[in-house]
Structure formats: C-alpha cells, structure tokens
N, C-alpha and C positions, 0 to 999 in steps of 0.2 A: 620441521617443527622446530626447530631448533632458532629463536629468536637472532637474528643479523643486522648489526646497525650496519653493516656496508648494504645493506639490501634496501631497506629505507633511503639511506641516500641516494643511490642507484636511479629511484624510484622516480624521486623527487626532481632529479634533474633531466631522467629523460621524457616525465608523463606533466609536467606544471600546467601547458595550456589546458591540456585535456583534462586532469584533476581537478582543476577550478570552474571547467564545464559541468561539473556534475558528470559529464559522459563517459571516464575514464575504460575505456575497455582492452589495455596496454596491459604487457607485463612484463616483471623482471627477466631479470637474467634464469632466477633459477625456476623460472614457469609460475612463480608464483602471483596470482592475480590480485590488481589493484584496485584498493577500492577509495573513494574520496568522503562518502557519507558519513561513517565514525567522528572523522576528528576536522573536515573540511580541508582536507590535505591530502594529496594522494602516498595512500603507504601501502605494501602488502599485505592484505588479508590475512598473511599470518600474525603480522604484528598489531593489529587489533586486540583490544582487551575483553574488549565486549565482545557478547554472544552476537556473531554472523554470518546470513547467508547470503550468496551470490546466487541468481540465477540466471543462466546466459538464455541466449535464442536457439541454442542448439538445443538444451532440454526442453524450453518449449513445445520444438520442434517433436523431438521423440515423445513427450507426453502426451502430444497434440490435442492439447488444451486448447477449446474454444471461448476462454473467456476467464479474465484476469483472478475472477473468485476460483476459477478451478486449480489456478497456479498457486495463490497462498493459501488453500487447504491443505497442499502439501506439504507445507511448511514449520520446522520446529515452533509451539509457542501459539499457532494460530489457530483459532476456532470460529469457523466460518457458521450464521445465521441467514438464512435466505429466503424471502419469501415464494417460494417455487423455483421454477428454472432459468434458461437464458436470458438475462438482463430485469429479472424481477430484483424488487428492494433487498438490500442487503447490508446487515454488518457486520464487522470484523471485530473479533476480541483478540488482545495480544497477551499473555502471560493472566488472564483473568480480568484485565481493566477493561474499562468502556470501552464502547464503540469508538468515542469524541476525543478517548485519549491517544490515538493514535495519529499521526501527522502524516499526511500523504504530500508530497513531494514528486512532479516530474522535472525532469533535469536541474532539480536542486530546487525547483521553486512549488512554493505550497500552493495547493487547490483553492479556489478561491470560496467552493462554498460552505467551509467549514466554520469561518468565523461568522457565516450568515444562522446557519440551519442548525450547527453544532458538529456535523460528523460528515465526511463524504464518502461517497455510496461508490466503492468499486465496481457496481455490476454493470455501470455506464461508461467506463472507459474501454475503448476499444482494444482487446488483445494484438492487431496489428500494429497499435503505435509500440509497443512493447519490445524493446531489445535487449535488454537487462534491466536486473534488479537488483538493488540494494538493502539488504533490509537489516538492520540495528535493532536487538533487543534491549529493553532497558531505558532509563531515564536518559535524554537530551534536550529538555529544555534550555541545559546551558549554554547547547549548541545553537539550536533552531528556534527557542521560544515557547510558545503557548501550544499546546498538546502533546505534546511528545512526553508523556508519562509512561505509557505501554511499549511504544518505539517506536520506528519511525523505516518507512517503506519509503524508497526514492526510486520512482521508475525514470527511465532511462532510454531515449528515443533515439539515439545517434546509434547509425549503422557501422561496422568494422572494415565493409570488404567493400569492394568494387566488383559489378558486374550488374544482372538484369535478372529477377526472379515475379515467373507469373504463377499463379496459384489458384486453384480451383478445390471446392469441397463440398458435399453433401451427406445427406444423413437422417438422423432420427428427426418423427416432429418438423417435417418439410423444412429441415435444415438446409442454407447454402451457404456459400461463403465464396466469393471472388478478389484476388488480390494479385497487385500490380506495385512493382517497386524497383528500381534503378538508382543507380548510385555512382558517379562518373567525372570523371577529371576532365573540368572546362579551360584546359591551359596549364601549364606547370605549375600555376600556385592556387587553383581555384577546385574546390568537388562540389558536385551540386547533388542534391539528393531530394529525389519524388516517389509519393508514394500516393495508392488510394486502395479502398477496399470497401464493398460493400457485404453485407451479411443479414442474412434475415430466418428465421424461424416460426413456424404458425403457431408453435407450442402446443402447452396443453391446460387443462383447467387445473390453476392452481387451489382453490381451494378445497378443502377436504370435509370441513365440518359445514354442522348443517346454518341457516341462516341466521344474526347474530338477533339479538334481544332489541336493537333499537331500528328496527324495523326495514333496513337493506337484506334486500335477498338473496340467497344462493343466485349465482349468474352461472349459468351451464354451459358456458363457452370457451373458446380456445385463448388463453393468454399471450400472446406472441411478444415478438421484438423483430425492429429492423435497424441495422445500423449503416450510417453513409460518413466515410473518413476520407480525409485529404492532407498531404504532410507535404515540406518541401523546406530545403535548408541551402545556404550557400555558405562554405569555408572559404576563405582566402588566407594564403600566409605572404603580410609585405615585404617580410623580412625572416630573419632567419631567429628573432626573437619578438616579434610580434605580430599576431593575426588576430583577424573577428570574423564576427558569424553574424547569419540574420536567419531566425526560423521562424515558420510558421504553420499550424495544423487547426484542424475545426473538425469536430464530427455534430453528425444529427441523426438522435436518437428518437424513433418511436417504442413504447412500449403499454401494453394493454394488460390490463390488470383487475382484479375484483376489487369495486370500490364502494362509496358511499353518497348517498344522496344529496344533492347540493341544500346546504345553507340558506344562502338564496335564490330569491327568483329566478327561473320557472323551477320547482320544488321537486319536478318529478325527471331532471337532470340527474344523471346516475355519471358521477366522478371516476372513470374508469380507466381514460387513456391518459399518458404523460408525456409530453414532445418536449425535447433537449437540444435545442440551439449553442453549442460552446465553440468558440475561438478563442487561439492563444497566439500571440506574438511577442518572438522575443531578441532580443543582438548584443552584442557585447565586442568588448578589445582582451585582449592576454597578450601581456608582456612575462618574458624572463631573461634573466639577464645572470648567469651565475648561480647564486644561491638564493637570489629573491624571485618573486613572479608575483604578477597582481591581476587581478581581473574584475572588470566593469559591465555589470547584466541590466539592463534594462526590459519590463514585460507587460504587457498588458494583455488582460484574457476579459471575456465576458459572457458570460451564458443569463439562458433564458429559460427557463421548465415552465411549462404551459401542462395545468391537470387539468381535461373537462371532459364532457360528454360529445362522443364524435357527432349524435344527430344535432346537438345544439353548435358545434365547435369551438376555438380555442380561444374566439373574442368575443364570447357571449358573456352576458352577467356572470353566469353560474359559474363557468371558468378561473383558476385562479392561475397568478404569474408572479414568480420568483426572478428578478432583473439582477445581476449582481455585475458589478466592474469592479476590477482591482488594476492596481498599478504596484508595481515593484523595483524597488533600486537594489542592488548588491554589490559592496565595493569589500573584494576579500586581497589579505595579503598572506604570502608563505614565505616563511624565511628558514634555511639552516644555520642554527643558533647553539652555540653550548655543545648538550651531546647526543642531539637531535631537530625537531623542527618546530617553531612556533607559529600559530594562524591569527589572525585578527581581522576586524572586517567592522563593517555597518550595515544592515539591513534597513530597507524602509520602505513601509508598505500603506497604500491606500483603499479603503472595499468604500464603495458605496452603493445605496440600494435606492429602486422607484417603491414609490405607494404602493402597498398591496404586498408584498416579499414578505414571508414567514408571517403572513395574516397580519401586518404592521399597516395603520391608516397614511403612515406615512413615511418618507424614503429620510434616510440616516446614510452618515459617513462615518467612518472610523478607520483613526489612521494611529502606527504605530513603529516606532523606531530602536531598532535595539543594536546594541556594540558590543561584541561576542569576543574570548577572545581563549583557543584553545593551544596546548603542546604536548607532545611526548617527547621524556628523555631517557636511555639509555644507561647504565650504568655498571655495567659489567654484567651481572645476570639479573640483574633490575631495572624493569621497565615503571615508570610511572607515566600520568597522563593526567591533564587536569581541564577543569574549561570553567569561564565563570561570564556571566553576561546578564544585563540592566533592560529591561523592557521600558518603555516610555510609551502608554497608551491613553488613549485621547477617553477612553471610555473606563478605566478603572485606575489609570496613573503608574506608578513605577512598581516594579516588580525585577528581582533580584531572582536567581537561580546560579548555583553553583554541583560542580560534580568533580569527585576524584577516583581514582583505580592503581591500584600497585600490583605489578605480577611478579612471582621471583623463580629463577627457573633452579631449582635447586637440586635437579637429575637432570644431565644431558637430552633435551629431547621431553621433559617432564615440567611443568610449572604451577606455581597453586596463584590464584586472581583473587583478590578482594577487593569490592568499588561501594561509594557510597553516593548517593546524588540524589537533589530534589531538582522537582520538575510541576507544573500549572497547567491549569485547562482555563482559558478566559470565556466568562458567560456569554452567550450569542447573545445576538439584538431580541429577540422575540423574549428571554427569559428578562432582557432588562426592561424593554421599553412599551411591552403589552401592555393597554391599558386595564385589563380585565385579571391580568395574570404575573406583569410584570415587576422587577423590582431594582429600581437604581442604584441602591445600597448593594448591588450583589458585588462579593467578593471572586478572587478565582479560587477554584479547587485547586489543594496542594498536595505534592507528594514527598514522600520521602520515602529512598528504596536501600537498601538494604545487599547486596550480593557476593556470594563465596562460591569458585569454581578452581576444578583440578583440571588439566588437558595435557594430552601426550600423544606421544606414536607408541604403539607397543608392538612389535611384529609391525603384520602389514596392516594393522589397525589403528586409523589417526579419531582421536574418542576425547568429548569433553562430557563432565557430569559437574553441573551445579545446586546451588539453592538459591532462591532470594524469597526475602521476605519486602511486602512494599505497603505503608499506610498511607491513606489518604484523607484527606479532613476539609472542611471545606463544602461538600460536596454540594450542588444545588439540586433541591426537591422540592416540591411545592408540598405546604401545608396542607395540612388532611380537611383543614374548616374551612378557610380563607380560599385554598385552591392558589394563593400567591408564591413565587419563588422566595427561597432563600437557603442561606448556607446551614443546612442543616443536618448534611447525612456525611458519615464517614461507613467507610472501607477497611476491612483488612485482609491482603494476599497474601499467601504461603504457597510458595511452590519448587517444585524439582523438575529441572530439566538436563535431557543427559540426547546423545548425538552421538554415532559413530558410521566410519565407511570404511570400507576395504573392497580388497579383491581374492578372490578365489578362483585361480585360473581364467577362465576368459569372462566369469561370473563378474560383476560389480554390485555394490549393497550398500547401501542409504537408508542409517535406522534411526529413529528418533522416539521417545518417549516422554510425555508430559502430564505431569500430575500438579492441579493446580487445586488451591481450598479457597475460594473466594466468597468473603460473608462481610453482609450488614455488620458494622462493628456495636450498633446497638441492638439488634434483636437477632443477632446470632444467625440467620436464617442467611442460605446460597445466594448467590446473586442469581438471575435468570440468566439462562440459556448461554453456559458454561461447563463443558463436559470438565468432570472431577479428573478423568482419566483417557489420555490419547495415546494411539500408537501407531506409525508412520514406519511404514517399511517401501522402499524400490529396487529393484531387481533388473537389471539391462544385462543383456550380453546378444552377441553378433555368430548365426551360424548362417553358413554359405551365403553370405549376404544379406541377408534379413535380420535387422536390427531390431531386437526384442526387449518392452518393456513391459514391467508386470509391478505394481504399486497395490499396496494395502494398504487399508485407512481403517482401524479401531477407534468409532468414536462413541465412549461411554456416557454414562446416563448422566443426566441436565433436568433441570426444573424449568418451566414455565410458566407463563398463568394464562388460564382462559377468562379470556375480557368479558364473555358472556356473562359467568358467575361470577366473576372475581378469584376465583378458587386458584392455587397453585396447584397443578401437575407435574407428574412426571415423564419422561420422554424417555424410554430406553434406548439401550445401547444397542449398536449394531456394526458388523463389519464387512469391508465393501471393497470389493474389488474391480482393478481396472487392467486390462492386457492390451497391447499398440503396438503395432509392427511396423517397419517401412522397409522398403525394398528397393536399390537403385537400380532401373533396368538398363538405364547408359549413364553414364557419368554428367550427362546433363537432365536427367527426368529419375525423377522418383516419385514414387507412390505407395500409400501408407492408408492403414486402417486400424482404427479401434474400437475396441467394443467397452462403453462406460457402465458403471454397476452391472458388471459381467451375472450376477448371482438374482439380479432384480431385486434387491432388496426394499423394502416398503418402509419407509423410515420419513422422519421430520425433522427438521431443525429449529421451526419456529411451530407451534403448536397451531394446527389446521390449516398450515399449509402443507400440501404433499410435494415432495421431493420427484426429480425425475424415475422413471424404472429404468430399466436398461435400455441402453442407445446405442445404435451403428453408426459410425462414421467415417466415411472413405472420401480419401483427396490427393491430387498429383501436383508438384512442383514441377517446373521447368528452370532450369539457370543455364544464363548464359551470358 
C-alpha cells in the first residue's frame, strides 16, 4: 500500500513500450499491477490517485461472464440498465452520471459511435476481445477530452501468454459459444496473435409490458443474438529500443428486439432487427531510450448498423443505416523528470458519416485536435498529479479542461486524497444538425467534480472510502414547446463509494458499497435508472482443485419512466446471486459451470423489459 518512488521509476523503464500501447499487463518487482489509462503513462496501480479497478482475463474466466455488460455490472460505481438479455441495448451509468458521460476506449482509442449517436453500447462489444479492463472513476477530460465526465473504461485486447486455447460452451435459452485463440513467436523478434469466436443465443421475449399507445404490437417472440469475431495482430522488435505493431479486428452482430413500425413506406414494416458490422485497424511504432519513451499510433475504424424488418431486408426503404468512419492519430511522449513522470502529446480524430446516419438527411464530417500534458510527482509522503488539455473541435471550437489531485500519506500505509477536475461532453451530430430538433449553437455539457478519500491497509484488509460531488451544467435537453435541443439542464450528484478486499484463510473477499444521490438541479427529482444504493460482494475459494466463485449484488430502488403514460414509476430493489465453479481435469483441460440469478429473481433494470431468470451454463477449454 505504501507509495514508493522507486516503484514508479522501475515500471517506467520496464514497460515503456507496452504502456504507451495502452495494453500493459506487466507487473513491477513488488507484484503491483501496471496501469496506463489514468495518466497515459505506465505506473503501479497503487500509485494512481483516482479510484481505479483492474479486471484481468483470469477474473472474467472465473466469473464465467458471457458479456462485457456482465463484467462491468460487478464493478464499483457502475449501474447497468439493459433492455433484456444478451445483446440487447444497454446503458452504463458511472457514479450517477449519464450513459453518454462515460468514455469507452479499446486499446486506448475511443469508440467511434459516441460522437455520432451520443453514447456507446457495451452490449455489442464481444467478450472474446476483452483481455483486460482498466476502469478509472472520476473526471478525465483533461487527459482524454470529450465524454469522460463519469469515468473511463479502457478495454485491452492484447494477450500476455504464448500458446493456443480452444473453448466451447452451451447454456440456457439456446446459448452456445465457440472460441479459438493462439499466440506464437514467429522468429526471434516477432509475436503473432490470431483469434476467432462465434456466439449465439435464441434469447427470450424481452418485453414484459402491454402494447404501447402508439399502435406498435406486442411481439411474443424470442429476441436472440448472434456474434462472429475475428482478431489478429503482429508485434515486432526491431532492436532493444524500437518496436512496431499492426492489429486488426472485426465483429458481425445480429440482434432481434421488440421494435416499432416504420416511419416510411411500407408502413407495415416492423423494425425489430439490428445488424452491426464493425472493423478496426491500427498500427504504431514505439521507441524508448533511458528515461524517455515515445509512441505514434494510427487507427481506422468503420461501423455500419442496419435496423430493419427481416421480411423486407436491410436494404429496403423502411430500413435505417448508421454508417460511420473514424480516423485517429495519437502521438504520446513520457519522460522521467524532477521527482516523477511527465507525459504529453497530441490526439487527432476525424469522423465522417453518410446520409441517413442518426436520421440526418446529409452526411457530416467532424474533426478534433487535442493537446494534453499530465504529470505525477512525489515529494516524500506527498504525491501530486495534474493534467491540462485543450481541444479544438470543428463543431464547437476550443475547450480547455484541467484536473489536479494530491495525496498525503500521514501514516505508513494510510493516506488521504483530495481532487478537483473539470470535464465536458460534446453535443452529438443529431442534436446539432437535425432539421426538426437540432441547434447549431449548442455548447458542450460541462462538469465540475470534487472528491475526497481515505485509503489504507489495516491488517489483511485493503480499503478505500471516498465521497464526491459533481455539478453538471449546460446539459442538453429538448425544449418542451419547440422540441429543439438547448443547453437548459443541470444536474447535481453526491455520492459515497467504499471498497475493501481481504483474505480469511482459503477465502478471498471483494466488497463494494455505493450510495448515489443524482438529481435534476432544477426540479430536485431523482435522475432515472440510477439505483440509490448498491452492494457488491465476491467470494472465491478453492477446495480439492475446484475453484468456486460466488457473487452477490444488491441493486437498490430506482425510478424510470412509463413512456406509454408519461408517468414516473419506481422499480424495486433486488438481491441477485451467481455461483460458478471450475475444475482442471488435466493440466490442459478445464471444465466450468455457472448458475446465473441463482434464486430466479424477477426484476427489471428498464421499465417494461424483462431480465433473464435463472440461467445455466457449461463450458470447457483446452490449452496447449
């Protein structure tokens, strides 16, 4: 727990390359996991001042999670609202902020949907891609720019072990999944990784309420999901100081949901199927020499999302298409200087859309250039962090954000942390350019957040308790008379977050508690779909080579809107239990079983949409 200056300096020299790629899985000499997302340079997680959670692939396998949503709902500060089961539309709220106030990165590069449609849907990201997650809570716009008001989730795809793994699984609602991955040395200086996955479920009928008031019928059908994923990468070391990589991945998802009648002919078309095609390519060079490291990365991604009636097909006039291309260039530098580390660089991004995307009749182009600097410095028992960033956006001009934190280790192993940060969320294209509802004069939503926390190591217990206050202004909302978007909203969020981890004999415990009071600052009404209280607990132990994992989640009461009547409804709290076990039959073959929602609780996270009941899963993996 004690912050050691030499730990930060050691990890910088050891992991400069992998850290800048946003894919570090290295460890320091004291077994302290290295993270790169918090300040854009590699550092031991114990030195990060922001609340941080790391999820490894081993944990995902222990939980036997079938989706990224299932992983994230277990973490502190996270509240998930989903319109049903696997693959259905979802929203993630961090510390009571909007779902659009979460920045989602894959290998350090932002997903391309958020700037166009407002937020990213984690239900569409294949769990097979995820090898590690670095999750930072609190404002991070001074490091990454728009969206990072509530926090940052960095999904890392890089594998850290040579070898080949073949996996297969089956489960309730017709679930089946097949996975193959290999990582091999191709000569002395090159490592190649190749992976593929197929996942399918018949699903179940997600809508639990009656037909709506707009004439759309109840659809008593199964709302299934199918996903196909391919991944490949090459890493080459040219010499001791210079390396390069190229990486590509893509996924093809089809989701059935309960939808609406078409607004264009043929008017009997019932839009209830989504087809998503996504591909991403990136390449980069890394160089380090002594105390200095630098990296240059270029990236291209392209997504096409069709919503259509299967009777007419995705190319019918009744179908819609969101077609988005994104180009990224990132240049980052880090140097050991003074009493710590300084990082700085430039991010450039261009997004283009075709006509019809986000219901806009024309295609648009949006460009953003961000320049940033971050630092962490250690002065005996005091650690200070700072970040400053300026973004120049073709849509709304320039915007500057900053943040600072300080920690005082008043007793060996105990410290107090105080922080303040500003953040913002840029308006999306539909809010600006819609013919009927858009407003070209919209300004970014802005946030100011204060936080104070104590953390320490008391006996076997590593713990952290903190409180925060977040004021968000210029929230974009529609005028109740004209329905056009304006900066007319405000929100005030207060919260307490507590986490603890400890071992008692063979048992390992992880515990978190969240209290969130998120309100509309003008009406004092609670913000929708946020639970006021959550408790999350994980218990792990091993008996006779069987590895057991039991998780408990109390999801407190919250409010939602009945869009048929316009009334606010209360959704009751619920206690959820999962149990999973794995057994290594041989050193190569492992079998796993899981029961999700063990006591078959009937609950909703979105009003009118049924969540899965009790589900059973069985899988096996062979590694060689």
